[in-house]
Structure formats: C-alpha cells, structure tokens
C-alpha positions in Angstrom: 0.0 0.0 0.0 1.3 3.4 -1.0 0.2 6.4 1.1 0.2 10.0 0.1 -0.4 12.5 2.9 -1.6 16.0 1.8 -1.4 18.1 5.0 -1.8 21.8 5.4 -4.0 24.4 7.1 -7.3 25.3 5.5 -7.1 27.2 2.3 -3.9 25.8 0.9 -5.7 24.1 -2.0 -5.3 20.5 -0.8 -8.5 19.2 -2.4 -7.9 20.9 -5.7 -4.4 19.5 -5.9 -5.5 16.0 -5.1 -8.3 16.2 -7.7 -5.8 16.9 -10.4 -3.5 14.1 -9.3 -6.1 11.4 -8.5 -8.7 11.5 -11.2 -9.4 7.7 -11.1 -9.6 7.4 -7.4 -12.7 6.7 -5.3 -13.4 9.8 -3.2 -14.7 9.6 0.3 -15.0 12.6 2.6 -15.8 13.1 6.3 -18.3 10.5 7.5 -18.3 8.7 4.2 -14.5 8.2 4.6 -15.1 6.9 8.1 -17.7 4.5 6.8 -15.2 3.3 4.1 -12.6 2.6 6.8 -14.9 0.9 9.3 -16.7 -1.3 6.8 -13.4 -2.4 5.3 -14.4 -1.5 1.8 -11.9 -1.7 -1.0 -10.8 0.3 -4.1 -7.5 0.2 -6.0 -7.2 4.0 -5.4 -9.0 5.9 -2.7 -8.9 9.4 -1.4 -9.8 9.9 2.3 -10.7 13.6 2.6 -10.7 14.5 6.3 -11.9 11.1 7.5 -13.9 11.4 10.8 -11.9 8.8 12.6 -9.3 9.0 15.3 -5.6 8.8 14.1 -5.1 5.4 15.9 -8.1 3.9 14.1 -6.8 5.2 10.8 -3.4 3.7 11.5 -4.9 0.3 12.2 -6.8 0.4 9.0 -3.8 1.4 6.9 -1.9 -1.6 8.3 -4.6 -4.0 6.9 -6.2 -2.4 3.9 -5.8 -4.1 0.5 -6.1 -0.7 -1.3 -3.1 -0.1 -3.5 -3.0 3.7 -3.3 -4.4 5.8 -0.4 -4.4 9.6 -0.4 -5.1 11.3 2.9 -6.2 14.9 2.9 -5.9 16.3 6.4 -5.7 19.6 8.4 -3.4 17.9 11.0 0.0 16.4 10.4 0.0 12.6 10.0 3.1 10.5 10.1 3.4 7.2 8.3 6.6 5.4 7.4 7.6 5.7 3.7 4.6 7.9 2.9 4.8 10.7 0.4 4.3 14.0 2.1 2.8 17.0 0.3 2.6 20.2 2.3 2.4 23.9 2.2 5.8 24.3 0.4 4.3 22.4 -2.6 0.8 23.9 -2.4 1.6 27.6 -2.0 1.4 30.0 -4.9 4.6 31.0 -6.6 5.9 34.5 -5.7 5.4 35.6 -9.3 1.7 34.6 -9.2 0.6 37.4 -7.0 1.4 41.1 -6.3 4.6 41.6 -4.2 2.7 43.1 -1.2 0.2 40.2 -1.3 3.0 37.6 -1.3 4.9 39.3 1.5 1.7 39.1 3.6 0.5 35.7 2.7 3.6 33.8 1.6 1.5 32.3 -1.2 -1.2 30.8 1.0 -3.9 30.6 -1.8 -7.1 31.3 0.2 -5.5 34.3 2.0 -4.0 35.7 -1.3 -7.4 35.4 -3.1 -9.2 37.2 -0.2 -6.5 39.8 0.3 -7.0 42.3 2.0 -10.3 40.9 3.3 -8.7 37.8 4.8 -9.2 38.4 8.5 -12.6 36.8 8.8 -11.4 33.7 7.0 -8.4 33.4 9.4 -10.6 33.7 12.5 -13.5 31.5 11.3 -11.7 28.8 9.4 -7.9 28.7 10.0 -7.7 29.1 13.8 -10.5 26.7 14.7 -8.7 24.0 12.7 -5.6 24.2 14.9 -5.0 22.4 18.2 -5.4 24.4 21.4 -1.6 24.5 21.9 -1.1 25.7 18.4 -3.7 28.5 18.8 -2.0 29.5 22.0 1.4 29.9 20.2 -0.2 31.9 17.4 -1.9 34.4 19.8 1.2 34.6 21.9 3.6 35.5 19.0 1.1 37.5 17.0 2.9 40.8 17.9 6.3 39.4 18.6 8.9 38.1 16.2 10.6 34.8 15.2 9.2 31.8 17.0 12.0 29.9 18.8 11.8 26.9 21.0 13.7 28.4 23.9 11.5 31.6 23.8 8.4 29.5 23.8 9.6 27.8 27.0 10.4 31.2 28.6 6.9 32.6 27.7 5.0 29.5 28.8 4.1 28.2 25.4 4.2 24.5 24.4 7.1 24.5 21.9 5.8 21.2 20.4 3.2 23.4 18.6 6.1 24.6 16.4 6.1 21.3 14.6 2.4 21.3 13.9 2.3 24.9 12.7 5.3 24.4 10.5 3.8 21.2 8.9 0.6 23.1 8.3 2.2 26.2 6.8 1.1 28.7 9.5 4.8 29.0 10.5 7.2 29.5 7.6 10.9 29.8 8.1 10.3 30.1 11.9 7.8 33.0 11.7 4.1 33.3 11.6 2.6 34.1 8.2 2.1 37.8 8.5 -1.6 37.8 7.3 -2.4 35.3 10.1 -0.4 37.2 12.8 -2.1 40.5 12.0 -5.6 38.9 12.1 -5.6 37.5 15.6 -6.1 39.2 18.9 -2.9 38.6 20.9 -2.9 37.3 24.4 -1.2 39.2 27.2 2.6 38.8 26.8 5.6 39.9 28.7 7.0 42.0 25.9 10.0 43.1 27.9 11.1 39.6 28.5 10.7 38.8 24.8 12.6 41.9 23.8 15.5 41.0 26.1 15.5 37.4 24.8 15.6 38.5 21.2 18.5 41.0 21.9 20.5 38.3 23.6 19.9 35.6 21.0 20.7 37.2 17.7 17.4 38.8 16.7 18.0 42.6 17.2 15.3 43.6 14.7 12.7 41.8 16.7 14.0 43.4 19.9 13.9 46.8 18.2 10.3 46.4 17.3 9.4 45.6 20.9 11.4 48.4 22.3 9.5 50.7 20.0 6.2 49.2 21.0 7.1 49.7 24.7 8.1 53.3 24.1 11.6 52.6 25.2 13.2 55.1 22.9 16.6 55.2 24.6 16.9 51.4 24.5 15.9 51.5 20.8 18.4 54.2 20.0 21.2 52.2 21.7 20.2 49.0 19.8 20.1 50.8 16.5 23.5 52.4 17.1 25.2 49.2 18.2 23.5 46.7 15.8 22.1 48.8 13.0 23.7 46.8 10.2 22.2 43.5 11.5 18.8 45.2 11.8 18.9 46.6 8.3 19.9 43.2 6.9 17.0 41.6 8.7 14.3 44.2 7.9 15.3 46.7 5.3 11.7 47.6 4.5 10.9 48.6 8.1 14.1 50.2 9.3 15.6 51.5 6.0 14.0 54.9 6.5 14.7 55.2 10.2 16.6 58.5 10.8 19.2 56.8 13.1 20.1 54.3 10.4 20.0 56.6 7.4 23.8 56.6 6.7 24.1 52.9 7.3 21.1 52.2 5.0 22.6 54.3 2.2 25.9 52.4 2.4 24.1 49.0 2.4 21.9 50.2 -0.5 25.0 51.0 -2.5 26.2 47.5 -2.0 22.9 46.1 -3.3 22.9 48.5 -6.3 26.4 47.3 -7.3 25.4 43.7 -7.0 22.2 44.3 -9.0 24.2 45.9 -11.8 26.6 43.0 -11.9 23.8 40.5 -12.2 22.0 42.7 -14.8 25.2 42.5 -16.9 25.1 38.7 -16.6 21.4 38.7 -17.7 20.4 37.2 -14.3 17.4 39.5 -14.1 15.3 37.8 -11.3 18.3 37.8 -9.0 19.2 41.4 -10.0 15.7 42.4 -9.1 15.9 41.1 -5.6 19.0 43.2 -4.9 17.4 46.2 -6.6 14.3 45.9 -4.5 16.4 45.7 -1.3 18.3 48.8 -2.5 15.1 50.8 -3.0 13.8 49.7 0.4 17.0 50.9 2.1 17.4 54.1 0.2 15.0 55.2 -2.5 17.4 57.3 -4.5 18.3 57.7 -8.2 20.7 54.8 -8.4 18.5 52.2 -6.8 15.4 53.3 -8.7 17.3 53.4 -12.0 18.7 49.8 -11.7 15.3 48.6 -10.6 13.6 50.2 -13.6 16.1 48.7 -16.0 15.7 45.2 -14.6 11.9 45.5 -14.6 12.0 46.6 -18.2 14.0 43.5 -19.2 11.6 41.3 -17.3 8.7 42.8 -19.4 7.1 44.6 -16.4 6.9 47.9 -18.3 4.3 49.5 -16.1 6.4 49.0 -13.0 9.5 50.2 -14.9 7.7 53.4 -15.8 6.7 53.9 -12.2 10.4 53.9 -11.3 11.0 56.6 -13.9 8.1 58.7 -12.5 9.5 58.3 -9.0 13.0 59.4 -10.2 11.4 62.6 -11.7 9.6 63.2 -8.4 12.9 63.0 -6.5 14.6 65.4 -8.9 11.8 67.9 -8.6 11.9 67.7 -4.9 15.7 68.2 -4.9 15.3 71.2 -7.2 12.7 72.8 -4.9 14.9 72.2 -1.9 17.9 73.9 -3.7 15.7 76.8 -4.7 14.5 77.3 -1.1 18.1 77.2 0.2 19.2 79.7 -2.4 16.2 82.0 -1.8 
C-alpha cells in the first residue's frame, strides 16, 4: 500500500491539488470516509478527505487495507513510514503569481491571497479553529512578537511542540508566523520586555527593536540601532531602512545592493538582480536604486512597474530642485 499525505492548514488548495492528481480514485470525505474505513471497503485507489476517525483507528486500517494507493487529505500532520508527504511548500502559490505586497503578507497561501485584503474573517472563522489548542496559544502569543523559537516558547510558557504542527501546516514559515495570520488574531497578554530581552541576547536585534519601539523605550531602541544597526537593516530593510538613526548605514548598504544588481544585470540574471534592486530601494529610495530597478523590470517585461520607477525618479529630482531653490532663496 502506498500512502500520500496532503497536510496543510485550510485554504492551501489540498482538495484541488488531489483532484488533479487522482482523477481515477474513489473519493470519500468526512463520515463517508469513516464508513469506508470501518466497513473495510476496497478500491484500487481511494482518497480519504478529512476522515472522521481518530488517528489510531486510521493507522490500524492502513496496516490491513488491501487498497493499493491511499491519499489522505488532512488539516493535522499525519506521520506514516515511507509515505509521500505533500505540504504547504508544494501547495503555496509562486511568488510571481501574486502582487509583491500580497506575497509578503500571505507567503503564497492561496485562500488568503485570493481574499486579500479581506482575509481576517477567514483566518478567524476557518484557520484558527482547525488548529490544536496548543497551536492556537502559540499563534496568539507570538502575533505581535517576532521569530518563533523553541527556547523563547519555554520562557513565555508556550508549548514548543506546537512549532512542529504549525510548520507542517504552513502557519509558520521559516520560523515566523505568516504575516496575514499574525495581524488577524487578537494577541494574548505577553511579557514584551522579557521577549525583547531574549531577542536581543539571542541574535534577533530587529525583533528586539520592534518591541522596544512598541514599549516606548526610545533610549533602548536608539542604543540598539546604534550598536547593531547593520544587522537590523539586513533583517528588515523595509521597516528600518527609513529610520533617521540608520540613514547613513542604510545608504551604504543600499549602494552594495545596487552594485550587485548591476553585476547581475550585466550577466542577464534578471530575477536575481531584481531582488538586490528591490532591497536597495527599500533601504534608500534614490536615483541609483530606482534606476537599476527600472532597468531590470524593463528587461523582465514589467513595463508599467518600470515606468513607475521613472516617475519616482522625476519626483525625487523635482523635490531636490525645490529644496535647492529654497536654500538659495
């Protein structure tokens, strides 16, 4: 018996994906799937869509079934030796399939991307109820924090085992909550000071800076930006690139990305060049960064976006001319 497990949070397109892959299979969902299991029915290929049976009962059936190919669609992780696992990484939309701001917020989660920016009701009504209690607790604890780390979970009284569940389901991606989920939930009371101190001590200065700002600790924030500004800019150029205390460091780092983007442009490696050009614009929206970004976008056929860069360059020039006129007048 070959088992394929398609596991992800609601809205990742599990059912649609399986329908494309398993056109000849017998399809059983919910109670019908439970009935198929309990009456020991048979089909060469069967799809069990969220079967209403406990995991242990499903495991016992899998040990004995004569079915040749079983596909399990589930909202909870399910382990089985030698099974094919299809998860959020395979189900999510490609970055190029949606607008950049939508991808940054949803990380390609199909249902959230389609509903953007009216995704909050879906998260609260459909996504959160599908999670275990310990997973929901982690989400509401870290909703306004930063990276989710095992040791910080322990320090804040969160069951760190929930990290595994949320990662398998695509609610945690690369150790952080999907932004569209985090911004939709109401956070529980958290010791932000303890979290800020932990982040600062353990290599996450950008997360610490966010929390110092949230707590109104301007002196602590200024010290952190002064001492670890380069790390913070590397981690979150979009947020901190325009901060007045980091302006010079941001410009220097932007120049590095502009140089790299130009190198990649000369090698016709346009998608890679665009990533560096985007970072440069986030850090310092100046002529050089906008110019290389516009050139790369033009080569990629995104002419409207390229023209927007040209318009922005003209706006910057006009602003500089007005500023010079005021100084001279």
